[in-house]
DOLUMKE-917351 format. One record per residue: residue number from 1; residue in three letters; x, y, z of N, C-alpha, C, O, CB in turn. Coordinates in steps of 0.001 Angstrom, whole numbers, plus 500000, padded with zeros to 6 digits. Glycine has a CB too. Example, Ala and Ser with C-alpha at 12.3 -4.5 7.8 and 13.67 -1.06 7.14 Angstrom:
2
<r k="1" r="ALA" n_u="513190" n_v="494310" n_w="507800" ca_u="512300" ca_v="495500" ca_w="507800" c_u="513200" c_v="496700" c_w="507800" o_u="514236" o_v="496681" o_w="508465" cb_u="511308" cb_v="495527" cb_w="509046"/>
<r k="2" r="SER" n_u="512850" n_v="497750" n_w="507080" ca_u="513670" ca_v="498940" ca_w="507140" c_u="512900" c_v="500030" c_w="507870" o_u="513409" o_v="501138" o_w="508039" cb_u="514084" cb_v="499402" cb_w="505725"/>
//
This chain:
70
<r k="1" r="MET" n_u="500950" n_v="498720" n_w="499731" ca_u="500027" ca_v="499959" ca_w="499966" c_u="500397" c_v="501190" c_w="500315" o_u="499854" o_v="502083" o_w="500965" cb_u="499219" cb_v="499759" cb_w="500841"/>
<r k="2" r="GLY" n_u="501820" n_v="501034" n_w="499550" ca_u="502931" ca_v="502177" ca_w="499640" c_u="502633" c_v="503198" c_w="498330" o_u="503389" o_v="504165" o_w="498235" cb_u="504650" cb_v="501441" cb_w="499540"/>
<r k="3" r="LYS" n_u="501544" n_v="503036" n_w="497286" ca_u="501133" ca_v="503727" ca_w="496295" c_u="500348" c_v="505236" c_w="497317" o_u="500598" o_v="506412" o_w="497051" cb_u="500041" cb_v="502605" cb_w="495225"/>
<r k="4" r="ALA" n_u="499364" n_v="504752" n_w="498513" ca_u="498738" ca_v="505286" ca_w="499109" c_u="499236" c_v="506507" c_w="500214" o_u="498367" o_v="507165" o_w="500786" cb_u="498194" cb_v="504354" cb_w="499450"/>
<r k="5" r="ARG" n_u="500182" n_v="506673" n_w="500383" ca_u="500900" ca_v="507513" ca_w="501099" c_u="500567" c_v="508934" c_w="501023" o_u="500974" o_v="509611" o_w="500079" cb_u="502119" cb_v="507328" cb_w="500789"/>
<r k="6" r="GLY" n_u="499799" n_v="509464" n_w="502026" ca_u="499946" ca_v="510752" ca_w="501800" c_u="498675" c_v="511280" c_w="501029" o_u="498290" o_v="512439" o_w="500868" cb_u="501226" cb_v="510964" cb_w="501088"/>
<r k="7" r="LEU" n_u="498166" n_v="510145" n_w="500625" ca_u="496636" ca_v="510430" ca_w="500124" c_u="495331" c_v="510415" c_w="500967" o_u="495105" o_v="509981" o_w="502097" cb_u="496336" cb_v="509467" cb_w="499154"/>
<r k="8" r="TYR" n_u="494704" n_v="510909" n_w="500229" ca_u="493230" ca_v="511024" ca_w="501687" c_u="492567" c_v="509841" c_w="500904" o_u="492741" o_v="509625" o_w="499704" cb_u="491798" cb_v="512965" cb_w="501878"/>
<r k="9" r="LYS" n_u="491728" n_v="509054" n_w="501808" ca_u="491204" ca_v="508097" ca_w="501433" c_u="489713" c_v="508395" c_w="502543" o_u="489616" o_v="508902" o_w="503660" cb_u="492266" cb_v="506728" cb_w="501543"/>
<r k="10" r="VAL" n_u="488605" n_v="507742" n_w="501494" ca_u="487055" ca_v="507731" ca_w="502105" c_u="487163" c_v="506202" c_w="502338" o_u="487492" o_v="505278" o_w="501595" cb_u="485573" cb_v="508302" cb_w="500944"/>
<r k="11" r="VAL" n_u="486684" n_v="506275" n_w="503911" ca_u="486450" ca_v="504866" ca_w="504383" c_u="484769" c_v="504396" c_w="504781" o_u="483847" o_v="505163" o_w="504504" cb_u="487425" cb_v="504728" cb_w="505752"/>
<r k="12" r="ARG" n_u="484617" n_v="503576" n_w="505194" ca_u="483352" ca_v="503221" ca_w="505481" c_u="483693" c_v="502510" c_w="506924" o_u="484686" o_v="501807" o_w="507110" cb_u="482626" cb_v="502284" cb_w="504269"/>
<r k="13" r="CYS" n_u="482747" n_v="502802" n_w="507859" ca_u="482938" ca_v="501942" ca_w="509148" c_u="482346" c_v="500577" c_w="509300" o_u="481138" o_v="500812" o_w="509299" cb_u="482417" cb_v="502654" cb_w="510247"/>
<r k="14" r="ARG" n_u="482509" n_v="499212" n_w="509437" ca_u="482189" ca_v="498383" ca_w="509136" c_u="480811" c_v="498023" c_w="510344" o_u="479966" o_v="497134" o_w="510239" cb_u="483400" cb_v="497640" cb_w="508911"/>
<r k="15" r="ARG" n_u="480975" n_v="499138" n_w="511555" ca_u="480080" ca_v="498728" ca_w="512319" c_u="478905" c_v="499522" c_w="512379" o_u="477790" o_v="499039" o_w="512577" cb_u="480574" cb_v="498557" cb_w="513415"/>
<r k="16" r="CYS" n_u="479111" n_v="500620" n_w="512226" ca_u="477923" ca_v="501807" ca_w="511632" c_u="477802" c_v="502174" c_w="510271" o_u="476937" o_v="502922" o_w="509815" cb_u="478126" cb_v="503183" cb_w="512201"/>
<r k="17" r="GLY" n_u="478501" n_v="501741" n_w="509787" ca_u="478410" ca_v="502377" ca_w="507888" c_u="478765" c_v="503702" c_w="507933" o_u="478906" o_v="504059" o_w="506763" cb_u="476683" cb_v="502412" cb_w="506986"/>
<r k="18" r="TRP" n_u="478983" n_v="504614" n_w="508681" ca_u="479315" ca_v="505889" ca_w="508520" c_u="480224" c_v="506024" c_w="507652" o_u="480980" o_v="505053" o_w="507678" cb_u="479644" cb_v="506456" cb_w="509546"/>
<r k="19" r="LEU" n_u="480665" n_v="507231" n_w="506442" ca_u="481688" ca_v="507182" ca_w="505541" c_u="482180" c_v="508692" c_w="506252" o_u="481472" o_v="509559" o_w="506764" cb_u="481229" cb_v="507020" cb_w="503731"/>
<r k="20" r="GLN" n_u="483652" n_v="508647" n_w="506075" ca_u="484435" ca_v="509662" ca_w="506569" c_u="485872" c_v="509439" c_w="505792" o_u="486148" o_v="508433" o_w="505138" cb_u="484499" cb_v="509590" cb_w="508222"/>
<r k="21" r="LEU" n_u="486663" n_v="510484" n_w="505976" ca_u="487906" ca_v="510847" ca_w="505139" c_u="488953" c_v="510604" c_w="506092" o_u="488542" o_v="510819" o_w="507232" cb_u="487964" cb_v="512386" cb_w="504547"/>
<r k="22" r="THR" n_u="490258" n_v="510202" n_w="506047" ca_u="491268" ca_v="509886" ca_w="506774" c_u="492607" c_v="509822" c_w="505878" o_u="492636" o_v="509316" o_w="504756" cb_u="490925" cb_v="508646" cb_w="507462"/>
<r k="23" r="THR" n_u="493643" n_v="510369" n_w="506490" ca_u="494963" ca_v="510145" ca_w="505895" c_u="495986" c_v="509121" c_w="506513" o_u="497134" o_v="508875" o_w="506143" cb_u="495595" cb_v="511402" cb_w="505877"/>
<r k="24" r="ALA" n_u="495375" n_v="508674" n_w="507391" ca_u="496001" ca_v="507332" ca_w="508346" c_u="496626" c_v="506105" c_w="507351" o_u="496296" o_v="506037" o_w="506167" cb_u="494558" cb_v="506522" cb_w="509385"/>
<r k="25" r="GLU" n_u="497191" n_v="505530" n_w="507725" ca_u="498112" ca_v="504426" ca_w="507037" c_u="497674" c_v="502841" c_w="507385" o_u="497319" o_v="501971" o_w="506589" cb_u="499732" cb_v="504667" cb_w="507591"/>
<r k="26" r="LYS" n_u="497825" n_v="502760" n_w="508908" ca_u="497336" ca_v="501527" ca_w="508788" c_u="495464" c_v="501606" c_w="510053" o_u="494789" o_v="500577" o_w="510088" cb_u="498974" cb_v="500291" cb_w="509403"/>
<r k="27" r="ALA" n_u="495185" n_v="502332" n_w="510527" ca_u="494094" ca_v="502415" ca_w="511080" c_u="493584" c_v="503827" c_w="511594" o_u="494377" o_v="504718" o_w="511900" cb_u="494179" cb_v="501536" cb_w="511989"/>
<r k="28" r="THR" n_u="492145" n_v="503977" n_w="511671" ca_u="491528" ca_v="505172" ca_w="512031" c_u="490445" c_v="504470" c_w="513182" o_u="490229" o_v="503341" o_w="513623" cb_u="490814" cb_v="506044" cb_w="510607"/>
<r k="29" r="THR" n_u="489894" n_v="505896" n_w="513388" ca_u="488984" ca_v="505787" ca_w="514254" c_u="487161" c_v="506561" c_w="514115" o_u="486992" o_v="507777" o_w="514199" cb_u="489835" cb_v="506300" cb_w="515345"/>
<r k="30" r="CYS" n_u="486100" n_v="505657" n_w="513919" ca_u="484920" ca_v="506416" ca_w="513326" c_u="484987" c_v="507371" c_w="514430" o_u="485263" o_v="507273" o_w="515625" cb_u="483395" cb_v="505594" cb_w="513078"/>
<r k="31" r="LYS" n_u="484533" n_v="508646" n_w="513391" ca_u="484079" ca_v="509502" ca_w="514274" c_u="482642" c_v="509629" c_w="514783" o_u="482219" o_v="510510" o_w="515531" cb_u="484411" cb_v="510525" cb_w="513817"/>
<r k="32" r="ARG" n_u="481749" n_v="508294" n_w="514098" ca_u="480420" ca_v="508499" ca_w="514572" c_u="480191" c_v="507423" c_w="515573" o_u="479243" o_v="507638" o_w="516329" cb_u="479372" cb_v="508484" cb_w="513438"/>
<r k="33" r="CYS" n_u="480940" n_v="506150" n_w="515777" ca_u="480217" ca_v="504991" ca_w="516826" c_u="481644" c_v="504847" c_w="517367" o_u="481624" o_v="503964" o_w="518224" cb_u="479311" cb_v="503310" cb_w="516104"/>
<r k="34" r="GLY" n_u="482841" n_v="505341" n_w="517219" ca_u="484274" ca_v="505273" ca_w="518298" c_u="484483" c_v="504040" c_w="517662" o_u="485289" o_v="503433" o_w="518367" cb_u="484175" cb_v="505238" cb_w="520276"/>
<r k="35" r="ALA" n_u="484096" n_v="503192" n_w="516457" ca_u="484706" ca_v="501462" ca_w="516127" c_u="486443" c_v="502251" c_w="515245" o_u="486656" o_v="503288" o_w="514617" cb_u="483072" cb_v="500072" cb_w="514384"/>
<r k="36" r="ARG" n_u="487457" n_v="500885" n_w="515738" ca_u="488067" ca_v="501071" ca_w="515247" c_u="487833" c_v="500475" c_w="513522" o_u="487087" o_v="499601" o_w="513079" cb_u="488896" cb_v="500819" cb_w="516087"/>
<r k="37" r="ILE" n_u="488980" n_v="501522" n_w="512741" ca_u="488946" ca_v="500770" ca_w="511220" c_u="490168" c_v="500529" c_w="510923" o_u="491035" o_v="501402" o_w="510910" cb_u="488349" cb_v="501563" cb_w="509977"/>
<r k="38" r="GLU" n_u="490406" n_v="499056" n_w="510594" ca_u="491632" ca_v="498663" ca_w="509991" c_u="491867" c_v="498969" c_w="508676" o_u="491360" o_v="498171" o_w="507886" cb_u="491793" cb_v="497418" cb_w="510088"/>
<r k="39" r="LEU" n_u="492470" n_v="499862" n_w="508209" ca_u="492667" ca_v="500481" ca_w="506902" c_u="493236" c_v="498675" c_w="505883" o_u="492589" o_v="498353" o_w="504887" cb_u="494214" cb_v="502126" cb_w="507124"/>
<r k="40" r="ARG" n_u="494171" n_v="497977" n_w="506267" ca_u="494626" ca_v="496904" ca_w="505819" c_u="493381" c_v="496108" c_w="505219" o_u="493427" o_v="495697" o_w="504059" cb_u="495390" cb_v="496241" cb_w="506880"/>
<r k="41" r="SER" n_u="492211" n_v="495888" n_w="506072" ca_u="491169" ca_v="495412" ca_w="506069" c_u="490143" c_v="495762" c_w="505156" o_u="489439" o_v="495065" o_w="504426" cb_u="490878" cb_v="495506" cb_w="507057"/>
<r k="42" r="ALA" n_u="490235" n_v="497586" n_w="505443" ca_u="488469" ca_v="497977" ca_w="504628" c_u="489548" c_v="498529" c_w="503544" o_u="490600" o_v="499085" o_w="503860" cb_u="486868" cb_v="499529" cb_w="505565"/>
<r k="43" r="ARG" n_u="489060" n_v="498255" n_w="502057" ca_u="489462" ca_v="498985" ca_w="501149" c_u="489097" c_v="500667" c_w="501032" o_u="487969" o_v="501125" o_w="500849" cb_u="489048" cb_v="498269" cb_w="500149"/>
<r k="44" r="PRO" n_u="489903" n_v="501165" n_w="501131" ca_u="489042" ca_v="502629" ca_w="500707" c_u="488158" c_v="502497" c_w="499515" o_u="488351" o_v="501722" o_w="498578" cb_u="490080" cb_v="503912" cb_w="500290"/>
<r k="45" r="LEU" n_u="487348" n_v="503182" n_w="499624" ca_u="485896" ca_v="503588" ca_w="498330" c_u="486340" c_v="504643" c_w="497497" o_u="486065" o_v="504548" o_w="496301" cb_u="484232" cb_v="504289" cb_w="499044"/>
<r k="46" r="ALA" n_u="487042" n_v="505735" n_w="497934" ca_u="488131" ca_v="506616" ca_w="496921" c_u="489424" c_v="506839" c_w="497430" o_u="489837" o_v="506474" o_w="498531" cb_u="487658" cb_v="508084" cb_w="496592"/>
<r k="47" r="MET" n_u="490183" n_v="507608" n_w="496357" ca_u="491057" ca_v="507980" ca_w="496936" c_u="491155" c_v="509287" c_w="496400" o_u="490796" o_v="509322" o_w="495223" cb_u="492058" cb_v="507179" cb_w="496911"/>
<r k="48" r="ALA" n_u="491573" n_v="510532" n_w="496937" ca_u="492549" ca_v="511819" ca_w="496701" c_u="493541" c_v="512581" c_w="496715" o_u="492756" o_v="512983" o_w="497574" cb_u="492450" cb_v="512282" cb_w="496869"/>
<r k="49" r="ARG" n_u="494528" n_v="513266" n_w="496666" ca_u="495489" ca_v="513922" ca_w="496421" c_u="495476" c_v="515338" c_w="497250" o_u="496333" o_v="515952" o_w="497887" cb_u="495521" cb_v="513992" cb_w="495036"/>
<r k="50" r="SER" n_u="494159" n_v="515551" n_w="496952" ca_u="493972" ca_v="517007" ca_w="498047" c_u="492768" c_v="516705" c_w="498517" o_u="491914" o_v="515894" o_w="498161" cb_u="493925" cb_v="518715" cb_w="497360"/>
<r k="51" r="ALA" n_u="492874" n_v="517958" n_w="499890" ca_u="491725" ca_v="517636" ca_w="500659" c_u="490464" c_v="517905" c_w="499967" o_u="489486" o_v="517184" o_w="500164" cb_u="491744" cb_v="518337" cb_w="501886"/>
<r k="52" r="GLU" n_u="490420" n_v="519336" n_w="498818" ca_u="488886" ca_v="519636" ca_w="498434" c_u="488107" c_v="518222" c_w="497696" o_u="486992" o_v="517748" o_w="497912" cb_u="488881" cb_v="521055" cb_w="497214"/>
<r k="53" r="GLU" n_u="489399" n_v="517708" n_w="496576" ca_u="488797" ca_v="516622" ca_w="496197" c_u="488577" c_v="515586" c_w="497183" o_u="487653" o_v="514870" o_w="496797" cb_u="489427" cb_v="516171" cb_w="495224"/>
<r k="54" r="ALA" n_u="488886" n_v="515336" n_w="497921" ca_u="488668" ca_v="514242" ca_w="498741" c_u="487038" c_v="514369" c_w="499297" o_u="486125" o_v="513560" o_w="499133" cb_u="489840" cb_v="514260" cb_w="499964"/>
<r k="55" r="ARG" n_u="487026" n_v="515396" n_w="499855" ca_u="485455" ca_v="516225" ca_w="500142" c_u="484718" c_v="515885" c_w="499106" o_u="483956" o_v="514926" o_w="499233" cb_u="485403" cb_v="517951" cb_w="500199"/>
<r k="56" r="GLU" n_u="484786" n_v="516584" n_w="497883" ca_u="484012" ca_v="515896" ca_w="497122" c_u="483600" c_v="515140" c_w="496522" o_u="482625" o_v="515228" o_w="495775" cb_u="483890" cb_v="516001" cb_w="496839"/>
<r k="57" r="MET" n_u="484460" n_v="513980" n_w="496792" ca_u="484556" ca_v="512691" ca_w="496444" c_u="483101" c_v="511921" c_w="497584" o_u="482317" o_v="511033" o_w="497248" cb_u="486411" cb_v="512142" cb_w="496766"/>
<r k="58" r="LEU" n_u="483174" n_v="512690" n_w="498997" ca_u="482871" ca_v="512054" ca_w="499923" c_u="480943" c_v="512516" c_w="500135" o_u="479982" o_v="511903" o_w="500601" cb_u="484068" cb_v="512447" cb_w="501131"/>
<r k="59" r="VAL" n_u="481121" n_v="513866" n_w="499519" ca_u="479488" ca_v="514268" ca_w="499447" c_u="479125" c_v="513627" c_w="498426" o_u="478032" o_v="513137" o_w="498711" cb_u="479024" cb_v="515798" cb_w="499262"/>
<r k="60" r="ARG" n_u="479509" n_v="513252" n_w="497049" ca_u="478891" ca_v="512324" ca_w="495883" c_u="478750" c_v="511003" c_w="496835" o_u="477719" o_v="510373" o_w="496599" cb_u="480029" cb_v="512072" cb_w="494307"/>
<r k="61" r="LEU" n_u="479405" n_v="510568" n_w="497652" ca_u="479304" ca_v="509064" ca_w="497799" c_u="478336" c_v="509006" c_w="499047" o_u="477894" o_v="507866" o_w="499188" cb_u="480858" cb_v="508250" cb_w="498053"/>
<r k="62" r="LYS" n_u="477885" n_v="509889" n_w="499979" ca_u="476765" ca_v="510097" ca_w="500825" c_u="476043" c_v="510714" c_w="500037" o_u="475014" o_v="510210" o_w="500487" cb_u="476919" cb_v="510751" cb_w="502046"/>
<r k="63" r="ALA" n_u="475554" n_v="511585" n_w="498989" ca_u="474691" ca_v="511413" ca_w="498473" c_u="473938" c_v="510470" c_w="497434" o_u="472927" o_v="510757" o_w="496793" cb_u="474786" cb_v="512121" cb_w="498343"/>
<r k="64" r="ARG" n_u="474808" n_v="509034" n_w="497405" ca_u="474397" ca_v="508350" ca_w="496398" c_u="473378" c_v="507580" c_w="497802" o_u="472204" o_v="507209" o_w="497763" cb_u="475726" cb_v="507443" cb_w="495290"/>
<r k="65" r="ARG" n_u="474177" n_v="507550" n_w="498736" ca_u="473841" ca_v="506347" ca_w="500260" c_u="471825" c_v="507016" c_w="500115" o_u="470835" o_v="506313" o_w="499910" cb_u="475231" cb_v="507121" cb_w="502748"/>
<r k="66" r="VAL" n_u="471897" n_v="508839" n_w="500359" ca_u="470679" ca_v="508904" ca_w="500268" c_u="469786" c_v="508662" c_w="499438" o_u="468643" o_v="508393" o_w="499809" cb_u="470513" cb_v="509613" cb_w="500460"/>
<r k="67" r="GLU" n_u="470128" n_v="508710" n_w="498184" ca_u="468871" ca_v="508236" ca_w="497272" c_u="468941" c_v="507130" c_w="497656" o_u="467964" o_v="507090" o_w="498404" cb_u="468812" cb_v="508320" cb_w="495718"/>
<r k="68" r="ARG" n_u="469519" n_v="505900" n_w="497707" ca_u="469427" ca_v="504799" ca_w="497588" c_u="468356" c_v="504329" c_w="498682" o_u="467578" o_v="503402" o_w="498455" cb_u="470687" cb_v="504296" cb_w="497591"/>
<r k="69" r="ALA" n_u="468376" n_v="504938" n_w="499713" ca_u="467460" ca_v="504669" ca_w="500812" c_u="466181" c_v="505036" c_w="500740" o_u="465428" o_v="504847" o_w="501696" cb_u="467854" cb_v="505175" cb_w="501872"/>
<r k="70" r="TYR" n_u="465685" n_v="505725" n_w="499366" ca_u="464050" ca_v="506363" ca_w="499338" c_u="463605" c_v="505477" c_w="498175" o_u="462453" o_v="505552" o_w="497747" cb_u="463810" cb_v="508306" cb_w="498939"/>
//
């Protein structure tokens, strides 16, 4: 996973399903439920080089989840 160094990643919490951004390499904590997200086993849904691009991807992914709920 050397290519992913320094990238912003969109990840999903396996416990609550929350989507969030991280630059972590090994693990991060879910901002919603506090669960530990192991990045080696949780494949990023999207990756970006800039914070702005990553935020746009996160917004689009969250919007798709809302559309599917209806």
